[in-house]
C-alpha positions as CSV (number, residue, x, y, z in Angstrom):
1,X,105.5,93.8,90.5
2,X,102.5,94.1,88.2
3,X,98.6,91.7,87.9
4,X,96.5,91.9,84.9
5,X,93.6,90.0,84.4
6,X,93.3,88.5,80.4
7,X,89.9,88.2,79.5
8,X,88.2,86.1,76.7
9,X,88.4,87.7,73.4
10,X,87.6,87.2,70.0
11,X,90.6,85.8,68.4
12,X,91.0,83.7,71.7
13,X,88.2,82.3,74.2
14,X,90.2,81.3,76.7
15,X,90.2,82.9,80.1
16,X,94.0,82.9,81.3
17,X,93.2,84.3,84.7
18,X,95.8,87.1,85.8
19,X,99.1,87.0,84.5
20,X,102.3,89.1,86.4
21,X,105.3,91.5,85.0
22,X,107.6,93.6,85.8
23,X,108.2,96.7,83.8
24,X,110.8,99.4,83.7
25,X,111.8,102.1,81.1
26,X,110.2,104.5,79.3
27,X,107.4,103.9,77.1
28,X,108.4,106.6,73.8
29,X,112.1,107.1,73.1
30,X,113.1,109.9,70.6
31,X,115.5,109.0,67.5
32,X,116.4,112.0,65.8
33,X,113.2,114.6,65.5
34,X,110.7,110.6,65.2
35,X,109.1,109.5,68.7
36,X,108.6,105.2,68.8
37,X,108.3,102.9,71.0
38,X,110.9,99.9,71.4
39,X,109.6,97.4,74.1
40,X,111.6,95.0,75.1
41,X,110.0,91.7,76.3
42,X,111.4,89.3,78.1
43,X,110.0,85.6,79.1
44,X,112.1,83.4,81.8
45,X,112.2,79.2,81.9
46,X,110.6,76.9,84.0
47,X,110.6,76.8,87.8
48,X,111.8,80.2,87.3
49,X,110.2,83.8,88.0
50,X,110.9,87.4,85.8
51,X,113.3,88.6,89.1
52,X,115.6,85.8,86.9
53,X,115.8,88.8,84.2
54,X,117.4,91.6,86.6
55,X,120.6,92.7,84.8
56,X,119.1,93.0,81.8
57,X,115.4,94.8,83.3
58,X,118.2,97.4,84.8
59,X,120.8,97.5,81.6
60,X,117.8,97.9,78.8
61,X,115.4,100.4,80.5
62,X,117.8,103.3,80.7
63,X,116.5,102.8,76.7
64,X,114.0,101.3,76.3
65,X,110.4,99.6,77.5
66,X,111.5,96.3,78.7
67,X,108.7,94.1,80.2
68,X,109.2,90.7,82.1
69,X,106.3,88.3,82.3
70,X,106.0,85.5,85.0
71,X,105.1,82.9,82.7
72,X,101.9,80.7,83.5
73,X,101.9,78.6,86.9
74,X,105.2,80.9,88.0
75,X,105.8,83.8,90.0
76,X,102.2,85.7,90.5
77,X,100.4,84.1,87.1
78,X,97.7,81.6,86.6
79,X,98.8,78.2,85.5
80,X,97.7,76.8,82.4
81,X,95.5,73.5,82.2
82,X,97.3,70.2,83.2
83,X,97.9,69.1,79.6
84,X,99.0,72.2,78.2
85,X,101.4,71.6,74.9
86,X,103.9,74.5,73.8
87,X,101.3,76.7,71.4
88,X,98.9,76.7,74.3
89,X,101.2,79.4,75.8
90,X,101.9,80.7,72.9
91,X,98.4,81.2,72.5
92,X,99.0,83.4,76.8
93,X,101.3,85.5,75.1
94,X,99.3,86.8,71.9
95,X,96.6,87.2,74.4
96,X,99.4,88.5,77.3
97,X,101.2,90.8,74.7
98,X,98.0,92.2,73.6
99,X,96.2,93.1,77.4
100,X,99.8,94.8,77.5
101,X,99.3,96.5,74.2
102,X,102.9,96.8,73.0
103,X,103.6,94.6,69.8
104,X,105.1,94.6,68.1
105,X,108.0,93.9,70.4
106,X,112.0,92.6,70.4
107,X,111.5,89.2,72.0
108,X,113.7,87.3,74.1
109,X,113.1,84.2,75.9
110,X,115.3,82.1,78.0
111,X,115.0,78.3,78.3
112,X,111.6,77.4,78.0
113,X,111.2,80.7,77.1
114,X,113.0,80.7,74.1
115,X,111.1,78.2,72.7
116,X,108.2,80.2,73.5
117,X,110.0,83.2,71.6
118,X,110.8,81.1,68.8
119,X,107.5,79.9,68.6
120,X,105.4,82.7,69.0
121,X,107.9,84.8,66.4
122,X,106.6,82.1,63.7
123,X,103.1,82.4,64.4
124,X,102.4,85.7,64.8
125,X,105.4,87.5,62.5
126,X,103.6,90.8,62.4
127,X,104.0,91.2,66.5
128,X,107.6,90.0,65.8
129,X,110.1,92.9,65.6
130,X,113.1,90.5,67.1
131,X,113.4,87.6,68.7
132,X,116.2,86.3,70.6
133,X,116.1,82.9,71.8
134,X,118.8,82.3,74.6
135,X,119.9,78.3,76.0
136,X,117.5,77.0,73.6
137,X,116.2,73.5,72.7
138,X,115.7,72.1,69.1
139,X,115.7,68.8,67.9
140,X,116.9,67.1,71.1
141,X,118.6,64.2,70.4
142,X,116.9,60.4,71.1
143,X,119.0,60.3,75.0
144,X,118.4,64.2,75.7
145,X,114.5,63.4,75.0
146,X,114.5,60.7,77.1
147,X,116.4,61.7,79.7
148,X,113.9,65.3,79.7
149,X,110.4,62.9,79.8
150,X,112.5,61.0,82.6
151,X,112.2,63.8,84.4
152,X,109.0,65.6,83.3
153,X,107.2,62.5,84.1
154,X,109.0,62.2,88.1
155,X,107.8,66.1,88.5
156,X,104.4,65.0,87.4
157,X,104.5,62.6,90.4
158,X,106.0,65.2,93.2
159,X,109.8,64.3,92.9
160,X,111.1,67.9,92.2
161,X,114.5,67.6,92.5
162,X,116.2,71.4,93.2
163,X,119.9,70.6,93.5
164,X,120.3,68.4,90.3
165,X,119.7,71.5,87.8
166,X,121.8,73.3,90.5
167,X,124.0,71.5,89.0
168,X,123.0,71.4,85.8
169,X,123.0,75.0,85.2
170,X,126.2,76.2,87.0
171,X,129.6,75.8,86.7
172,X,131.3,75.3,90.0
173,X,130.1,74.4,93.2
174,X,131.6,77.7,94.9
175,X,131.1,80.3,91.1
176,X,128.1,82.5,90.7
177,X,127.1,82.3,94.4
178,X,124.5,85.2,94.2
179,X,122.8,84.1,91.0
180,X,122.9,80.4,92.0
181,X,120.6,81.7,95.5
182,X,118.3,83.3,93.2
183,X,117.8,80.5,90.9
184,X,117.8,78.3,94.1
185,X,114.7,80.4,95.7
186,X,112.6,80.5,92.1
187,X,112.5,77.2,92.1
188,X,111.2,76.4,96.1
189,X,108.9,78.6,95.6
190,X,107.7,76.6,92.6
191,X,104.1,76.2,92.6
192,X,103.9,72.3,91.7
193,X,101.1,71.9,89.1
194,X,102.2,74.9,87.4
195,X,106.0,73.8,86.7
196,X,104.7,69.8,86.2
197,X,102.2,71.3,83.6
198,X,105.1,73.6,82.2
199,X,108.0,71.2,82.3
200,X,106.0,68.0,80.3
201,X,105.3,71.5,77.4
202,X,109.1,71.8,77.8
203,X,109.9,68.4,77.0
204,X,107.4,67.6,74.2
205,X,108.2,71.0,72.8
206,X,112.0,71.4,70.5
207,X,110.1,69.3,67.9
208,X,107.0,71.6,67.5
209,X,108.6,74.1,65.9
210,X,111.6,73.3,64.3
211,X,110.6,71.9,60.6
212,X,109.7,75.7,60.7
213,X,112.1,78.3,61.6
214,X,112.6,78.9,57.9
215,X,109.6,81.4,58.5
216,X,111.4,83.2,61.1
217,X,111.6,86.7,59.3
218,X,112.6,89.1,62.2
219,X,116.4,89.5,63.0
220,X,116.9,86.4,65.6
221,X,119.7,85.7,67.8
222,X,120.5,82.5,69.1
223,X,122.9,82.4,72.3
224,X,124.2,79.8,74.7
225,X,127.2,79.0,76.8
226,X,129.5,76.5,75.5
227,X,129.4,74.5,78.7
228,X,125.6,74.0,78.4
229,X,124.5,70.4,78.0
230,X,121.4,70.5,76.9
231,X,121.4,73.8,75.1
232,X,124.0,73.3,73.3
233,X,126.1,75.5,70.4
234,X,124.9,72.8,68.0
235,X,121.3,73.3,68.4
236,X,122.1,77.2,68.6
237,X,124.5,77.1,65.2
238,X,121.1,74.9,63.5
239,X,118.6,77.3,64.7
240,X,120.2,80.4,63.8
241,X,121.4,78.7,60.1
242,X,117.3,77.6,59.3
243,X,116.4,81.2,60.3
244,X,115.9,83.5,57.1
245,X,117.9,86.7,59.5
246,X,119.6,84.2,62.0
247,X,122.8,84.7,64.2
248,X,124.2,82.7,66.8
249,X,126.6,83.3,69.6
250,X,128.1,80.7,72.0
251,X,129.6,82.4,75.5
252,X,132.4,80.3,76.8
253,X,132.8,79.3,80.3
254,X,129.0,79.4,81.0
255,X,126.2,77.1,81.1
256,X,122.6,77.7,81.3
257,X,122.3,80.3,83.2
258,X,124.2,83.2,81.2
259,X,122.0,85.6,81.7
260,X,122.8,86.0,85.1
261,X,126.2,84.3,85.1
262,X,127.5,86.5,81.9
263,X,125.2,89.3,82.1
264,X,127.8,92.1,80.5
265,X,128.3,89.8,77.7
266,X,125.0,89.0,77.1
267,X,123.6,92.5,76.9
268,X,126.6,93.3,74.9
269,X,125.1,90.8,72.0
270,X,121.7,91.6,73.2
271,X,122.3,95.1,72.2
272,X,123.9,94.0,68.9
273,X,120.8,92.0,68.4
274,X,118.7,94.8,69.1
275,X,120.5,97.2,66.5
276,X,119.8,94.8,63.7
277,X,118.0,96.5,60.8
278,X,114.5,95.2,60.7
279,X,112.7,94.2,57.2
280,X,109.4,94.7,55.3
281,X,107.1,91.7,56.6
282,X,103.6,90.4,54.8
283,X,101.7,87.4,56.0
284,X,102.8,84.8,53.5
285,X,105.8,86.7,52.2
286,X,109.6,86.8,53.7
287,X,111.2,89.8,54.1
288,X,111.4,91.7,51.1
289,X,113.1,95.3,52.0
290,X,115.5,96.3,54.4
291,X,114.8,99.3,56.5
292,X,116.5,101.3,58.9
293,X,114.7,100.2,63.1
């Protein structure tokens, strides 16, 4: 793990403290006679840590630089202030990418990380080569929104339930034991204030950029499991349909933690996404010409 202190800049006056991340793979990739920098940047979900991206770090670091961040208030990263919204986490990601000097990046996020990734692609298109949202949420139903807001209120009161998410996130009690125990370990190590702040932003964030997905010009992947009750296949298809260059995939027989439980299938799908040709972007126009990556 590596720690960096994030300093205020000309574009952001907030001091975000420190953030931690895992890094693997080469900084430079030679493609033909051209030396390029390809970075895959990964953002996990609420209650997790960068360690849950282990299968993706191991796989993709063979061919590119891979960086998995600890979200604010998780792992070794400092919390954001209580009451922070999704947009504050996107601002944090911008400062983190600037500090790492890795943009533009191939950006993949899981769960709340998917909300952050999608919002970042909209707000910072020139820093986004491609964007993938794994088990993302989009325009929750009134019933689903009430349920997640109720959970957020309970967490804010210190009522943190570890077992219920495990039931919701995994297919069967006896299946995927190693992945389940890894996730349980992350939940047992949570910082209660950081968790509560992030969960509130997650509960309120599904509509923040929902009407702006048509602004996503980067190659976009929406991926989920057919058994995920809250990040549903319908949500993934809707996001992909709204984006200019979107594509949806659904993995059968898996729920919320499919980057762990279906890591081989996820890696194959991400490989295809990473091979999608890029498009020329400007600040105020959609992609107008396809070019080789």
